[in-house]
C-alpha positions in Angstrom: 111.5 77.5 59.7 111.7 81.3 59.4 108.0 81.6 60.1 108.3 79.6 63.2 111.1 81.8 64.4 109.2 85.0 63.7 106.1 83.5 65.5 108.2 82.6 68.6 109.7 86.1 68.7 106.2 87.6 68.4 104.9 85.5 71.3 107.9 86.2 73.5 107.4 90.0 72.8 103.8 89.7 73.6 104.4 87.9 76.9 107.0 90.4 78.1 104.7 93.3 77.3 102.1 91.7 79.6 104.3 91.4 82.6 103.6 93.7 85.5 106.5 95.9 86.5 106.3 95.9 90.3 108.8 97.3 92.8 108.3 97.9 96.6 110.7 100.0 98.6 110.4 100.1 102.4 111.8 103.0 104.5 111.9 102.8 108.3 113.0 104.8 111.3 112.2 105.6 114.9 112.3 108.4 117.5 111.8 108.4 121.2 108.0 108.1 120.9 107.3 106.7 117.4 108.3 103.9 115.0 107.5 104.6 111.3 107.5 102.4 108.2 106.7 103.8 104.8 106.3 101.4 101.8 106.5 102.9 98.3 104.7 100.7 95.8 105.7 101.1 92.2 103.5 99.3 89.7 103.0 99.9 86.0 104.2 103.5 86.0 102.5 104.6 89.2 103.8 105.1 92.7 101.7 105.0 95.9 102.6 105.3 99.6 101.5 103.5 102.6 102.6 104.2 106.2 102.4 102.5 109.5 103.1 104.6 112.6 103.4 102.9 116.0 103.4 105.0 119.2 105.9 103.6 121.7 104.3 105.2 124.8 102.2 103.8 127.5 99.6 106.5 127.5 98.1 105.9 124.1 94.6 106.9 125.2 95.9 110.4 125.9 96.5 111.0 122.1 93.1 111.9 120.6 94.5 112.8 117.2 97.8 113.6 115.7 99.3 115.0 112.6 102.2 113.7 110.4 104.0 114.8 107.3 106.5 112.8 105.2 108.8 114.3 102.6 111.9 113.3 100.7 115.2 114.9 101.8 116.5 114.4 98.2 115.0 115.7 95.0 112.3 112.9 95.0 108.6 113.7 95.1 107.6 111.8 98.2 105.3 114.3 99.9 102.2 113.3 101.9 100.7 113.5 105.4 97.5 113.5 107.4 95.8 115.8 109.9 93.5 114.4 112.6 94.9 110.9 112.3 94.0 108.4 115.1 95.6 105.4 116.7 94.0 102.0 117.2 93.9 100.4 120.6 97.4 99.0 120.2 98.8 102.5 119.4 99.1 101.8 115.6 98.1 104.0 112.7 97.7 102.5 109.1 96.6 104.4 106.1 95.1 103.4 102.7 97.5 103.9 99.8 98.1 107.6 99.2 99.3 109.8 96.4 99.7 108.4 92.9 102.7 109.7 91.1 105.0 108.5 88.3 107.8 106.4 89.9 110.7 108.5 91.1 111.6 107.1 94.5 114.6 104.8 94.8 116.6 103.1 97.6 119.1 105.9 97.9 116.4 108.4 98.9 116.0 109.5 102.5 112.7 110.4 103.9 112.0 112.6 106.9 108.8 112.4 109.0 107.4 115.0 111.4 104.8 113.9 113.9 102.8 116.3 116.1 100.5 115.4 119.0 99.4 117.0 122.3 101.5 120.1 121.8 104.6 117.9 121.2 106.5 117.2 117.9 109.3 114.9 116.8 111.1 114.7 113.5 113.2 111.8 112.3 114.7 110.1 109.3 113.4 107.1 107.5 116.0 105.0 105.6 115.7 102.2 103.0 115.8 98.8 104.7 
């Protein structure tokens, strides 16, 4: 009976060690001209960032390229951006996952994004949703 108990404990420990620790946090916000959503993927001790930026304007074709920069307002390590980014025909920008760090972002963090295009810039907050 003791051997069976030890064997069960061993298998339970083994199964719990194989589980993937996954957590996704989504931060969103908008300004007069932009809507942004940043998703922080935390999996197995790594953290990656994805962003979707939507331009709210009617003259999307006038934006050849733009620049954005996202950083944490708190002590967190969220810090990424892109130069020469382009919008698709619907006025949306998606990126591939960026920046691999050890997980440090949580729902209480606040992010701020700055977007620059055509000699104009806007900065706005992104909050956990």
